[in-house]
DSSP file (Angstrom, degrees, kcal/mol; ACC not computed):
  #  RESIDUE AA STRUCTURE BP1 BP2  ACC     N-H-->O    O-->H-N    N-H-->O    O-->H-N    TCO  KAPPA ALPHA  PHI   PSI    X-CA   Y-CA   Z-CA
    1    1 A X              0   0    0      0, 0.0     2,-0.2     0, 0.0     0, 0.0   0.000 360.0 360.0 360.0 143.9   88.2  -78.8  157.2
    2    2 A X        -     0   0    0      1,-0.0     2,-0.3     0, 0.0    46,-0.0  -0.472 360.0-132.2 -70.6 141.5   89.6  -82.3  157.2
    3    3 A X        -     0   0    0     -2,-0.2     2,-0.4     1,-0.0    -1,-0.0  -0.687  22.4-137.6 -81.5 138.3   91.6  -83.6  154.2
    4    4 A X        -     0   0    0     -2,-0.3     2,-0.6     2,-0.0    -1,-0.0  -0.851   9.5-154.2-107.6 139.8   90.6  -86.9  153.0
    5    5 A X        -     0   0    0     -2,-0.4     2,-0.6     2,-0.0    -2,-0.0  -0.930  15.2-136.1-115.0 122.5   92.9  -89.6  151.9
    6    6 A X        +     0   0    0     -2,-0.6     2,-0.4     2,-0.0    -2,-0.0  -0.635  40.0 165.9 -78.4 122.3   91.8  -92.3  149.5
    7    7 A X        -     0   0    0     -2,-0.6     2,-0.4     2,-0.0    -2,-0.0  -0.995  39.1-121.2-140.2 136.6   93.1  -95.5  151.0
    8    8 A X        -     0   0    0     -2,-0.4     2,-0.6     1,-0.0    -2,-0.0  -0.648  27.0-152.0 -76.8 132.2   92.3  -99.1  150.3
    9    9 A X        -     0   0    0     -2,-0.4     2,-0.6     2,-0.0    28,-0.1  -0.951   5.1-145.9-114.6 118.5   91.0 -100.8  153.4
   10   10 A X        -     0   0    0     -2,-0.6     2,-0.5    27,-0.0     3,-0.0  -0.706  11.7-156.2 -85.8 125.2   91.6 -104.5  153.6
   11   11 A X    >   -     0   0    0     -2,-0.6     3,-0.5     3,-0.1    22,-0.1  -0.827  13.9-144.1-103.9 135.4   88.9 -106.4  155.3
   12   12 A X  T 3  S+     0   0    0     -2,-0.5    -1,-0.1     1,-0.2    21,-0.1   0.839 102.9  49.6 -62.9 -31.6   89.7 -109.8  157.0
   13   13 A X  T 3  S+     0   0    0     16,-0.1     2,-0.6    19,-0.1     3,-0.4   0.633  93.0  83.0 -88.4 -16.2   86.3 -111.0  156.0
   14   14 A X    <   +     0   0    0     -3,-0.5    -3,-0.1     1,-0.2     3,-0.1  -0.800  57.1  89.4 -91.6 118.2   86.4 -110.0  152.3
   15   15 A X        +     0   0    0     -2,-0.6     2,-0.3     1,-0.4    -1,-0.2   0.359  60.1  84.0-178.4 -12.8   88.2 -112.5  150.1
   16   16 A X  S    S-     0   0    0     -3,-0.4    -1,-0.4    10,-0.0     2,-0.2  -0.741  70.3-119.4-103.6 152.3   85.9 -115.2  148.8
   17   17 A X        -     0   0    0     -2,-0.3     2,-0.3    -3,-0.1    -1,-0.0  -0.576  33.6-102.1 -91.1 157.0   83.7 -114.9  145.6
   18   18 A X        -     0   0    0     -2,-0.2     2,-0.4     8,-0.0    -1,-0.1  -0.555  37.7-168.9 -79.6 136.3   79.9 -115.3  145.8
   19   19 A X    >   -     0   0    0     -2,-0.3     3,-1.9     3,-0.1     7,-0.1  -0.961  34.6 -87.2-126.3 148.0   78.4 -118.6  144.7
   20   20 A X  T 3  S+     0   0    0     -2,-0.4    -1,-0.0     1,-0.3     0, 0.0  -0.230 114.5  28.4 -51.8 134.8   74.8 -119.4  144.1
   21   21 A X  T 3  S+     0   0    0     -3,-0.0    -1,-0.3     0, 0.0     3,-0.1   0.325 101.8  87.3  96.5  -8.4   73.0 -120.5  147.2
   22   22 A X    <>  +     0   0    0     -3,-1.9     4,-1.6     1,-0.1     5,-0.2  -0.130  44.5 120.5-115.6  35.6   75.3 -118.4  149.5
   23   23 A X  H  > S+     0   0    0      2,-0.2     4,-3.4     1,-0.2     3,-0.4   0.991  75.9  46.0 -70.9 -61.4   73.4 -115.1  149.4
   24   24 A X  H  > S+     0   0    0      1,-0.3     4,-2.2     2,-0.2     5,-0.2   0.907 115.6  45.2 -48.8 -52.7   72.7 -114.8  153.2
   25   25 A X  H  > S+     0   0    0      1,-0.2     4,-1.8     2,-0.2    -1,-0.3   0.839 114.1  50.9 -60.5 -31.9   76.3 -115.8  154.2
   26   26 A X  H  X S+     0   0    0     -4,-1.6     4,-2.7    -3,-0.4    -2,-0.2   0.917 109.4  49.3 -70.2 -43.8   77.6 -113.4  151.6
   27   27 A X  H  X S+     0   0    0     -4,-3.4     4,-2.4     1,-0.2    -2,-0.2   0.882 111.9  50.6 -63.3 -36.9   75.5 -110.6  152.9
   28   28 A X  H  X S+     0   0    0     -4,-2.2     4,-1.5    -5,-0.3    -1,-0.2   0.831 110.3  48.1 -68.4 -36.5   76.7 -111.4  156.4
   29   29 A X  H  X S+     0   0    0     -4,-1.8     4,-1.7     2,-0.2    -2,-0.2   0.897 112.1  48.8 -67.8 -43.3   80.2 -111.3  155.3
   30   30 A X  H  X S+     0   0    0     -4,-2.7     4,-2.4     2,-0.2    -2,-0.2   0.832 110.5  53.6 -61.3 -36.7   79.8 -108.0  153.5
   31   31 A X  H  X S+     0   0    0     -4,-2.4     4,-2.1     2,-0.2    -1,-0.2   0.879 105.9  50.5 -56.8 -44.8   78.1 -106.6  156.5
   32   32 A X  H  X S+     0   0    0     -4,-1.5     4,-2.0     2,-0.2    -2,-0.2   0.822 110.6  49.9 -72.1 -33.0   81.0 -107.6  158.6
   33   33 A X  H  X S+     0   0    0     -4,-1.7     4,-2.6     2,-0.2     5,-0.2   0.948 109.6  52.8 -73.7 -41.2   83.4 -105.8  156.1
   34   34 A X  H  X S+     0   0    0     -4,-2.4     4,-2.5     1,-0.2    -2,-0.2   0.917 110.3  46.7 -54.7 -43.7   81.2 -102.6  156.2
   35   35 A X  H  X S+     0   0    0     -4,-2.1     4,-2.8     2,-0.2    -1,-0.2   0.913 109.7  52.7 -65.4 -42.9   81.3 -102.5  159.9
   36   36 A X  H  X S+     0   0    0     -4,-2.0     4,-2.3     2,-0.2    -2,-0.2   0.939 111.9  46.9 -60.7 -46.3   85.1 -103.0  160.1
   37   37 A X  H  X S+     0   0    0     -4,-2.6     4,-2.5     1,-0.2    -2,-0.2   0.902 113.9  48.6 -66.7 -37.5   85.6 -100.1  157.6
   38   38 A X  H  X S+     0   0    0     -4,-2.5     4,-2.4    -5,-0.2    -2,-0.2   0.898 109.6  50.9 -64.2 -41.3   83.1  -97.9  159.6
   39   39 A X  H  X S+     0   0    0     -4,-2.8     4,-2.4     2,-0.2    -2,-0.2   0.940 113.2  46.5 -62.6 -46.2   84.9  -98.8  162.9
   40   40 A X  H  X S+     0   0    0     -4,-2.3     4,-2.0    -5,-0.2    -2,-0.2   0.938 113.3  48.3 -66.4 -43.8   88.2  -97.8  161.3
   41   41 A X  H  X S+     0   0    0     -4,-2.5     4,-2.6     2,-0.2    -1,-0.2   0.895 112.3  50.1 -61.6 -42.5   86.8  -94.5  159.8
   42   42 A X  H  X S+     0   0    0     -4,-2.4     4,-2.6     1,-0.2    -1,-0.2   0.953 110.8  49.1 -57.0 -52.4   85.2  -93.6  163.2
   43   43 A X  H  X S+     0   0    0     -4,-2.4     4,-1.4     1,-0.2    -2,-0.2   0.806 112.0  46.7 -64.0 -36.0   88.4  -94.2  165.0
   44   44 A X  H  X S+     0   0    0     -4,-2.0     4,-1.7     2,-0.2    -1,-0.2   0.818 112.2  51.0 -71.8 -32.8   90.4  -92.1  162.6
   45   45 A X  H  X S+     0   0    0     -4,-2.6     4,-3.0    -5,-0.2    -2,-0.2   0.950 109.5  50.3 -60.4 -46.3   87.8  -89.4  162.7
   46   46 A X  H  X S+     0   0    0     -4,-2.6     4,-1.6     1,-0.2    -2,-0.2   0.898 112.9  47.3 -60.1 -42.0   88.0  -89.5  166.5
   47   47 A X  H  X S+     0   0    0     -4,-1.4     4,-1.4     2,-0.2    -1,-0.2   0.790 111.3  49.8 -73.4 -28.2   91.9  -89.2  166.4
   48   48 A X  H  X S+     0   0    0     -4,-1.7     4,-1.1     2,-0.2    -2,-0.2   0.852 110.5  51.2 -78.2 -38.5   91.9  -86.3  163.8
   49   49 A X  H  <>S+     0   0    0     -4,-3.0     5,-2.6    -5,-0.2    -2,-0.2   0.871 111.4  46.8 -61.4 -39.0   89.4  -84.5  166.0
   50   50 A X  H ><5S+     0   0    0     -4,-1.6     3,-1.5     1,-0.2     5,-0.2   0.828 106.5  57.4 -69.2 -37.7   91.6  -84.9  169.1
   51   51 A X  H 3<5S+     0   0    0     -4,-1.4    -1,-0.2     1,-0.3    -2,-0.2   0.789 104.8  53.9 -65.1 -27.4   94.7  -83.9  167.1
   52   52 A X  T 3<5S-     0   0    0     -4,-1.1    -1,-0.3     2,-0.1    -2,-0.2   0.320 127.4 -99.3 -90.0   6.6   92.8  -80.6  166.4
   53   53 A X  T < 5S+     0   0    0     -3,-1.5     2,-0.4     1,-0.1    -3,-0.2   0.718  91.9 119.9  79.7  20.7   92.1  -80.0  170.1
   54   54 A X      < -     0   0    0     -5,-2.6    -3,-0.1    -6,-0.2    -1,-0.1  -0.603  45.4-170.3-108.3  64.1   88.7  -81.3  170.0
   55   55 A X        +     0   0    0     -2,-0.4     2,-0.3    -5,-0.2    -8,-0.1  -0.268  16.3 159.3 -62.5 138.4   88.7  -84.3  172.4
   56   56 A X        -     0   0    0    -10,-0.2     2,-0.1     4,-0.0    -6,-0.1  -0.955  37.3-121.8-162.5 146.2   85.6  -86.3  172.3
   57   57 A X     >  -     0   0    0     -2,-0.3     4,-2.0     1,-0.1     5,-0.1  -0.497  32.6-112.8 -86.1 160.9   84.7  -89.9  173.3
   58   58 A X  H  > S+     0   0    0      2,-0.2     4,-3.2     1,-0.2     5,-0.2   0.824 114.8  58.4 -61.5 -36.0   83.3  -92.2  170.7
   59   59 A X  H  > S+     0   0    0      1,-0.2     4,-2.6     2,-0.2    -1,-0.2   0.947 109.5  47.5 -58.8 -44.8   79.8  -92.4  172.3
   60   60 A X  H  > S+     0   0    0      2,-0.2     4,-2.3     1,-0.2    -2,-0.2   0.931 111.5  49.7 -57.2 -47.9   79.6  -88.6  171.9
   61   61 A X  H  X S+     0   0    0     -4,-2.0     4,-2.3     1,-0.2    -2,-0.2   0.935 111.3  47.6 -55.8 -57.0   80.8  -88.8  168.3
   62   62 A X  H  X>S+     0   0    0     -4,-3.2     5,-2.6     1,-0.2     4,-0.8   0.898 112.8  49.0 -57.4 -44.4   78.3  -91.4  167.4
   63   63 A X  H  <5S+     0   0    0     -4,-2.6     3,-0.4     1,-0.2    -1,-0.2   0.893 110.8  52.1 -61.2 -42.1   75.5  -89.4  169.0
   64   64 A X  H  <5S+     0   0    0     -4,-2.3    -2,-0.2     1,-0.2    -1,-0.2   0.858 114.0  42.4 -58.4 -40.1   76.7  -86.3  167.1
   65   65 A X  H  <5S-     0   0    0     -4,-2.3    -1,-0.2    -5,-0.1    -2,-0.2   0.510 112.9-118.4 -85.8  -7.4   76.7  -88.1  163.8
   66   66 A X  T  <5 +     0   0    0     -4,-0.8     2,-0.5    -3,-0.4    -3,-0.2   0.755  62.0 149.4  72.4  26.9   73.3  -89.8  164.5
   67   67 A X      < -     0   0    0     -5,-2.6     2,-0.7    -6,-0.2    -1,-0.2  -0.778  48.7-129.1 -95.4 127.7   74.8  -93.3  164.3
   68   68 A X    >>  -     0   0    0     -2,-0.5     3,-1.7     1,-0.2     4,-0.9  -0.702  16.0-137.6 -72.5 115.9   73.3  -96.0  166.4
   69   69 A X  T 34>S+     0   0    0     -2,-0.7     5,-2.7     1,-0.3     3,-0.2   0.771 100.7  57.1 -46.6 -33.9   76.1  -97.6  168.3
   70   70 A X  T >45S+     0   0    0      3,-0.2     3,-0.7     1,-0.2    -1,-0.3   0.863  96.0  64.3 -64.1 -31.8   74.8 -101.1  167.7
   71   71 A X  T <45S+     0   0    0     -3,-1.7    -1,-0.2     1,-0.3    -2,-0.2   0.875 114.2  30.8 -59.1 -39.9   74.9 -100.6  164.1
   72   72 A X  T 3<5S-     0   0    0     -4,-0.9    -1,-0.3    -3,-0.2    -2,-0.2   0.254 116.4-113.2-102.4  13.3   78.7 -100.3  164.2
   73   73 A X  T < 5 +     0   0    0     -3,-0.7     9,-3.1    -5,-0.2     2,-0.6   0.949  57.0 162.8  62.1  54.9   78.9 -102.7  167.2
   74   74 A X  E   < -A   81   0A   0     -5,-2.7     2,-0.7     7,-0.3     7,-0.3  -0.949  33.8-142.4-110.7 115.9   80.2 -100.1  169.7
   75   75 A X  E  >> -A   80   0A   0      5,-3.1     5,-1.4    -2,-0.6     4,-1.0  -0.747  11.1-167.6 -86.2 113.2   79.8 -101.1  173.3
   76   76 A X  T  45S+     0   0    0     -2,-0.7    -1,-0.2     2,-0.2   -17,-0.1   0.793  87.2  48.0 -73.8 -28.9   78.9  -98.0  175.2
   77   77 A X  T  45S+     0   0    0      1,-0.2    -1,-0.2     3,-0.1    -2,-0.1   0.869 121.0  35.1 -78.1 -40.6   79.5  -99.6  178.7
   78   78 A X  T  45S-     0   0    0      2,-0.2    -2,-0.2     0, 0.0    -1,-0.2   0.594 101.0-136.4 -89.1 -14.0   83.0 -101.0  177.7
   79   79 A X  T  <5 +     0   0    0     -4,-1.0     2,-0.3     1,-0.2    -3,-0.2   0.938  67.1 104.3  50.9  52.9   83.7  -98.0  175.5
   80   80 A X  E   <S-A   75   0A   0     -5,-1.4    -5,-3.1   -22,-0.0     2,-0.4  -0.985  75.1-106.4-153.4 155.1   85.1 -100.3  172.7
   81   81 A X  E     -A   74   0A   0     -2,-0.3    -7,-0.3    -7,-0.3    -8,-0.1  -0.705  33.4-136.1 -80.3 139.8   84.2 -101.6  169.4
   82   82 A X        -     0   0    0     -9,-3.1     2,-0.1    -2,-0.4    -1,-0.0  -0.423  45.6 -69.0 -80.5 165.8   83.2 -105.3  169.3
   83   83 A X    >   -     0   0    0      1,-0.1     3,-1.5    -2,-0.1    -1,-0.2  -0.405  45.6-131.2 -62.4 141.3   84.4 -107.5  166.5
   84   84 A X  T 3  S+     0   0    0      1,-0.3    -1,-0.1     2,-0.1   -49,-0.1   0.773 101.3  58.7 -70.0 -29.3   82.7 -106.4  163.3
   85   85 A X  T 3  S-     0   0    0    -53,-0.1    -1,-0.3   -50,-0.1   -53,-0.1   0.380 113.6-110.2 -84.7   6.6   81.6 -110.0  162.3
   86   86 A X    <         0   0    0     -3,-1.5    -2,-0.1   -54,-0.1    -1,-0.1   0.538 360.0 360.0  87.1   4.2   79.6 -110.6  165.5
   87   87 A X              0   0    0     -5,-0.0    -3,-0.1     0, 0.0    -1,-0.1   0.493 360.0 360.0 -88.8 360.0   81.8 -113.1  167.1
């Protein structure tokens, strides 16, 4: 079983406070932060699996976990994560 390490993930997009009238931009910013954290967690999981002798590619891992590649902005053709904020 994998051991879990509690770590603070710093998101490049998270840093400003919410103000009235900025709900959609704030939601987009938070979604970008979530995607960035998800991408980091998936990459770390893949590395840990490989370290245990269970090599797997990211597309296979996403299928196994039931995660839509578009949700975490994974390009299955280029086999890489795209920027989490959609740029």
